[in-house]
GUMI-159664 format. One line per 4 residues: number of its first residue (from 0); their letters; for each residue x, y negated, z of N, C-alpha, C, CB. Coordinates in nm, 3 decimals, always signed. Last residue first. Glycine has a CB too. Example, Ala and Ser with C-alpha at 12.3 -4.5 7.8 and 13.67 -1.06 7.14 Angstrom:
% residues 2
1> SA> +1.285:+0.225:+0.708:+1.367:+0.106:+0.714:+1.290:-0.003:+0.787:+1.408:+0.060:+0.572; +1.319:+0.569:+0.780:+1.230:+0.450:+0.780:+1.320:+0.330:+0.780:+1.131:+0.447:+0.905;
//
This chain:
% residues 101
100> SGRI> +3.396:-1.353:+0.870:+3.257:-1.398:+0.880:+3.220:-1.444:+1.029:+3.164:-1.280:+0.834; +3.623:-1.244:+0.799:+3.633:-1.381:+0.835:+3.497:-1.429:+0.830:+3.727:-1.461:+0.746; +3.527:-0.961:+0.617:+3.635:-1.031:+0.694:+3.607:-1.178:+0.700:+3.775:-1.008:+0.630; +3.279:-0.777:+0.661:+3.298:-0.895:+0.588:+3.405:-0.967:+0.676:+3.159:-0.978:+0.565;
96> VILD> +3.140:-0.454:+0.602:+3.246:-0.533:+0.659:+3.273:-0.655:+0.595:+3.362:-0.464:+0.663; +2.811:-0.354:+0.691:+2.895:-0.426:+0.596:+3.026:-0.495:+0.647:+2.812:-0.527:+0.536; +2.646:-0.051:+0.796:+2.722:-0.192:+0.836:+2.806:-0.233:+0.718:+2.826:-0.179:+0.973; +2.514:+0.163:+0.776:+2.492:+0.089:+0.663:+2.559:-0.066:+0.691:+2.329:+0.090:+0.632;
92> NVVS> +2.561:+0.481:+0.902:+2.616:+0.348:+0.908:+2.605:+0.262:+0.774:+2.761:+0.361:+0.947; +2.319:+0.667:+1.055:+2.357:+0.633:+0.900:+2.416:+0.476:+0.938:+2.198:+0.637:+0.769; +2.360:+0.921:+1.289:+2.383:+0.779:+1.253:+2.399:+0.759:+1.124:+2.489:+0.724:+1.313; +2.130:+1.176:+1.453:+2.252:+1.136:+1.367:+2.242:+0.987:+1.334:+2.259:+1.223:+1.228;
88> RVGN> +1.980:+1.180:+1.696:+2.038:+1.308:+1.629:+2.151:+1.267:+1.519:+1.912:+1.395:+1.551; +1.937:+1.015:+1.977:+2.002:+0.993:+1.859:+2.048:+1.131:+1.795:+2.118:+0.899:+1.886; +1.865:+1.080:+2.257:+1.758:+1.061:+2.147:+1.798:+1.066:+1.990:+1.695:+0.925:+2.172; +2.097:+0.875:+2.406:+2.019:+0.977:+2.417:+1.894:+0.969:+2.308:+1.977:+0.982:+2.559;
84> VGSA> +2.388:+0.784:+2.234:+2.263:+0.727:+2.283:+2.167:+0.851:+2.292:+2.205:+0.606:+2.183; +2.598:+0.812:+2.070:+2.604:+0.864:+2.203:+2.487:+0.849:+2.295:+2.710:+0.808:+2.263; +2.567:+0.687:+1.839:+2.562:+0.832:+1.818:+2.568:+0.881:+1.976:+2.697:+0.893:+1.714; +2.629:+0.413:+1.916:+2.487:+0.451:+1.861:+2.480:+0.600:+1.872:+2.460:+0.404:+1.702;
80> VLAV> +2.917:+0.433:+1.938:+2.818:+0.388:+2.049:+2.675:+0.440:+2.021:+2.814:+0.226:+2.060; +2.989:+0.489:+1.673:+3.021:+0.587:+1.771:+2.920:+0.555:+1.910:+3.191:+0.576:+1.804; +2.893:+0.271:+1.539:+2.836:+0.395:+1.507:+2.854:+0.485:+1.612:+2.886:+0.449:+1.388; +3.064:+0.068:+1.660:+2.913:+0.063:+1.671:+2.844:+0.191:+1.642:+2.857:-0.039:+1.578;
76> HESE> +3.312:+0.160:+1.560:+3.267:+0.145:+1.697:+3.128:+0.154:+1.732:+3.306:+0.029:+1.739; +3.288:+0.126:+1.294:+3.319:+0.263:+1.352:+3.276:+0.264:+1.485:+3.465:+0.302:+1.348; +3.275:-0.159:+1.275:+3.175:-0.073:+1.223:+3.169:+0.079:+1.275:+3.193:-0.074:+1.080; +3.506:-0.228:+1.398:+3.386:-0.253:+1.468:+3.271:-0.177:+1.420:+3.356:-0.388:+1.465;
72> NPVE> +3.711:-0.135:+1.221:+3.695:-0.079:+1.349:+3.570:-0.112:+1.427:+3.803:-0.114:+1.423; +3.658:-0.305:+0.995:+3.621:-0.183:+0.977:+3.613:-0.105:+1.130:+3.720:-0.121:+0.873; +3.557:-0.623:+1.092:+3.653:-0.540:+1.057:+3.596:-0.400:+1.046:+3.763:-0.551:+1.149; +3.304:-0.769:+1.117:+3.435:-0.840:+1.060:+3.548:-0.739:+1.019:+3.498:-0.941:+1.173;
68> VTGY> +2.974:-0.687:+1.019:+3.092:-0.687:+1.118:+3.213:-0.732:+1.049:+3.121:-0.546:+1.180; +2.638:-0.698:+0.964:+2.772:-0.727:+0.915:+2.868:-0.704:+1.030:+2.783:-0.872:+0.859; +2.353:-0.477:+0.882:+2.408:-0.591:+0.925:+2.557:-0.600:+0.895:+2.382:-0.604:+1.062; +2.223:-0.155:+1.028:+2.229:-0.258:+0.931:+2.305:-0.389:+0.977:+2.089:-0.290:+0.891;
64> LTVV> +2.217:+0.175:+1.114:+2.252:+0.047:+1.131:+2.274:-0.026:+1.023:+2.348:+0.037:+1.201; +1.964:+0.423:+1.175:+2.034:+0.340:+1.075:+2.071:+0.207:+1.106:+1.962:+0.330:+0.965; +1.925:+0.726:+1.337:+1.934:+0.580:+1.360:+2.023:+0.511:+1.236:+2.006:+0.552:+1.513; +1.704:+0.976:+1.380:+1.817:+0.935:+1.282:+1.802:+0.763:+1.286:+1.789:+1.010:+1.108;
60> GGTA> +1.466:+1.014:+1.536:+1.613:+1.053:+1.582:+1.726:+1.007:+1.487:+1.626:+1.212:+1.593; +1.271:+0.938:+1.358:+1.273:+1.072:+1.387:+1.418:+1.115:+1.438:+1.229:+1.150:+1.262; +1.420:+0.661:+1.312:+1.322:+0.732:+1.239:+1.353:+0.868:+1.272:+1.322:+0.706:+1.089; +1.512:+0.335:+1.388:+1.531:+0.468:+1.426:+1.407:+0.533:+1.354:+1.539:+0.490:+1.590;
56> VVEV> +1.740:+0.075:+1.336:+1.602:+0.119:+1.287:+1.615:+0.277:+1.315:+1.570:+0.078:+1.113; +1.904:-0.236:+1.418:+1.886:-0.085:+1.449:+1.752:-0.053:+1.409:+1.908:-0.044:+1.603; +2.122:-0.472:+1.314:+1.991:-0.425:+1.329:+1.987:-0.279:+1.330:+1.906:-0.476:+1.225; +2.370:-0.695:+1.412:+2.349:-0.552:+1.401:+2.192:-0.532:+1.413:+2.432:-0.471:+1.517;
52> AAPS> +2.429:-0.941:+1.490:+2.459:-0.913:+1.344:+2.419:-0.778:+1.327:+2.611:-0.934:+1.301; +2.380:-0.973:+1.758:+2.268:-1.036:+1.657:+2.299:-0.980:+1.531:+2.265:-1.203:+1.643; +2.591:-0.876:+1.873:+2.476:-0.773:+1.859:+2.374:-0.826:+1.776:+2.412:-0.733:+1.994; +2.900:-0.927:+1.737:+2.793:-0.990:+1.788:+2.660:-0.883:+1.779:+2.775:-1.129:+1.707;
48> PGSA> +3.118:-0.616:+1.770:+3.060:-0.730:+1.695:+2.951:-0.808:+1.759:+3.009:-0.684:+1.571; +3.268:-0.566:+2.072:+3.275:-0.544:+1.929:+3.183:-0.666:+1.874:+3.220:-0.388:+1.885; +3.181:-0.376:+2.361:+3.254:-0.481:+2.307:+3.237:-0.446:+2.159:+3.407:-0.491:+2.362; +2.846:-0.305:+2.477:+2.975:-0.241:+2.424:+3.048:-0.380:+2.358:+2.940:-0.104:+2.298;
44> QDIA> +2.603:-0.377:+2.532:+2.684:-0.364:+2.654:+2.834:-0.341:+2.598:+2.627:-0.236:+2.753; +2.472:-0.381:+2.271:+2.477:-0.510:+2.351:+2.587:-0.495:+2.451:+2.338:-0.544:+2.426; +2.457:-0.126:+2.229:+2.549:-0.191:+2.143:+2.589:-0.314:+2.211:+2.492:-0.218:+2.008; +2.291:-0.037:+2.424:+2.414:+0.017:+2.422:+2.521:-0.073:+2.346:+2.400:+0.149:+2.363;
40> AKVR> +2.043:-0.176:+2.317:+2.112:-0.208:+2.442:+2.244:-0.157:+2.465:+2.038:-0.167:+2.544; +2.019:-0.036:+2.067:+2.045:-0.177:+2.067:+2.110:-0.225:+2.215:+1.903:-0.254:+2.033; +1.958:+0.214:+2.169:+2.091:+0.190:+2.069:+2.113:+0.059:+2.085:+2.075:+0.222:+1.905; +1.709:+0.166:+2.298:+1.827:+0.197:+2.374:+1.960:+0.188:+2.309:+1.815:+0.324:+2.421;
36> EAVA> +1.560:+0.087:+2.073:+1.587:-0.018:+2.202:+1.729:+0.037:+2.275:+1.439:-0.013:+2.332; +1.552:+0.310:+1.937:+1.602:+0.175:+1.875:+1.666:+0.082:+1.968:+1.488:+0.099:+1.812; +1.415:+0.461:+2.112:+1.532:+0.514:+2.082:+1.606:+0.391:+2.002:+1.513:+0.652:+2.001; +1.169:+0.339:+2.112:+1.248:+0.342:+2.218:+1.383:+0.370:+2.194:+1.203:+0.423:+2.303;
32> ADRA> +1.078:+0.357:+1.854:+1.113:+0.221:+1.900:+1.186:+0.232:+2.014:+1.001:+0.135:+1.924; +1.047:+0.638:+1.833:+1.149:+0.577:+1.740:+1.186:+0.437:+1.809:+1.086:+0.557:+1.580; +0.839:+0.656:+2.024:+0.963:+0.719:+2.041:+1.078:+0.661:+1.969:+0.951:+0.850:+2.007; +0.655:+0.503:+1.889:+0.678:+0.466:+2.009:+0.823:+0.533:+2.043:+0.559:+0.507:+2.100;
28> ALSS> +0.616:+0.682:+1.673:+0.661:+0.538:+1.641:+0.703:+0.482:+1.781:+0.535:+0.443:+1.568; +0.538:+0.919:+1.773:+0.652:+0.922:+1.698:+0.693:+0.770:+1.683:+0.629:+0.998:+1.561; +0.279:+0.827:+1.884:+0.381:+0.868:+1.962:+0.506:+0.871:+1.899:+0.356:+0.984:+2.012; +0.144:+0.775:+1.651:+0.166:+0.648:+1.728:+0.281:+0.705:+1.818:+0.023:+0.586:+1.814;
24> PGSL> +0.128:+1.013:+1.519:+0.204:+0.909:+1.447:+0.234:+0.805:+1.553:+0.123:+0.847:+1.321; +0.126:+1.279:+1.749:+0.062:+1.206:+1.645:+0.157:+1.095:+1.612:-0.079:+1.154:+1.686; +0.252:+1.438:+1.932:+0.098:+1.434:+1.924:+0.051:+1.333:+1.827:+0.033:+1.402:+2.062; +0.528:+1.587:+2.040:+0.470:+1.548:+1.930:+0.313:+1.562:+1.931:+0.532:+1.620:+1.827;
20> GCAG> +0.683:+1.654:+2.258:+0.550:+1.602:+2.283:+0.496:+1.525:+2.158:+0.553:+1.511:+2.407; +0.905:+1.798:+2.255:+0.920:+1.659:+2.210:+0.790:+1.588:+2.230:+0.965:+1.650:+2.061; +0.819:+2.057:+2.309:+0.911:+1.989:+2.416:+0.926:+1.842:+2.380:+1.060:+2.058:+2.423; +0.675:+2.131:+2.089:+0.608:+2.097:+2.223:+0.683:+2.009:+2.310:+0.580:+2.218:+2.301;
16> LQAA> +0.891:+2.134:+1.902:+0.778:+2.030:+1.877:+0.706:+2.007:+2.002:+0.674:+2.077:+1.766; +1.030:+2.357:+2.021:+1.087:+2.209:+2.016:+0.987:+2.124:+1.985:+1.197:+2.185:+1.915; +0.834:+2.564:+2.000:+0.894:+2.513:+2.127:+0.955:+2.377:+2.122:+0.997:+2.605:+2.173; +0.808:+2.572:+1.712:+0.710:+2.553:+1.810:+0.747:+2.500:+1.942:+0.650:+2.666:+1.829;
12> LAVA> +1.077:+2.663:+1.674:+1.020:+2.526:+1.599:+0.918:+2.475:+1.695:+0.944:+2.552:+1.440; +1.067:+2.907:+1.791:+1.172:+2.813:+1.841:+1.129:+2.672:+1.785:+1.326:+2.859:+1.789; +0.870:+3.036:+1.652:+0.842:+3.013:+1.794:+0.966:+2.915:+1.851:+0.831:+3.165:+1.878; +0.986:+3.040:+1.397:+0.856:+2.969:+1.411:+0.820:+2.942:+1.553:+0.745:+3.048:+1.347;
8> TAAI> +1.212:+3.190:+1.439:+1.212:+3.051:+1.395:+1.089:+2.985:+1.426:+1.236:+3.040:+1.254; +1.064:+3.439:+1.510:+1.161:+3.374:+1.598:+1.185:+3.221:+1.566:+1.294:+3.449:+1.590; +0.946:+3.490:+1.258:+0.878:+3.469:+1.384:+0.946:+3.405:+1.489:+0.837:+3.585:+1.433; +1.180:+3.524:+1.105:+1.090:+3.433:+1.072:+1.003:+3.395:+1.189:+1.018:+3.480:+0.964;
4> LFRK> +1.327:+3.745:+1.221:+1.376:+3.608:+1.206:+1.271:+3.524:+1.186:+1.469:+3.590:+1.101; +1.105:+3.946:+1.191:+1.141:+3.892:+1.317:+1.209:+3.757:+1.316:+1.223:+3.986:+1.383; +1.098:+3.946:+0.901:+0.972:+3.912:+0.985:+1.022:+3.862:+1.117:+0.872:+4.041:+1.007; +1.351:+4.072:+0.885:+1.329:+3.954:+0.815:+1.214:+3.898:+0.886:+1.307:+3.973:+0.664;
0> M> +1.326:+4.316:+1.009:+1.425:+4.219:+1.060:+1.398:+4.067:+1.003:+1.573:+4.271:+1.016;
//
């Protein structure tokens, strides 16, 4: 049973990697850049903070948000928008709330 689980896990992982088209560091960097651009575009379209105040970095589907917003609701809203973008596995919200900025 244990061997079956290990084999099944290996097959599932191989299928996922194949589906992602992982072929090297340059394709990973391109995928990360594309995810970051999609997130930035979604933030630009959403209401909330000035898009220039939010920086987006993507690594392996994990999106990190940097920058400042004026109220906590904006921070939560931007993170929610980012989490709904295709290719985003999780969001690290490092936005700083600065009232009156």
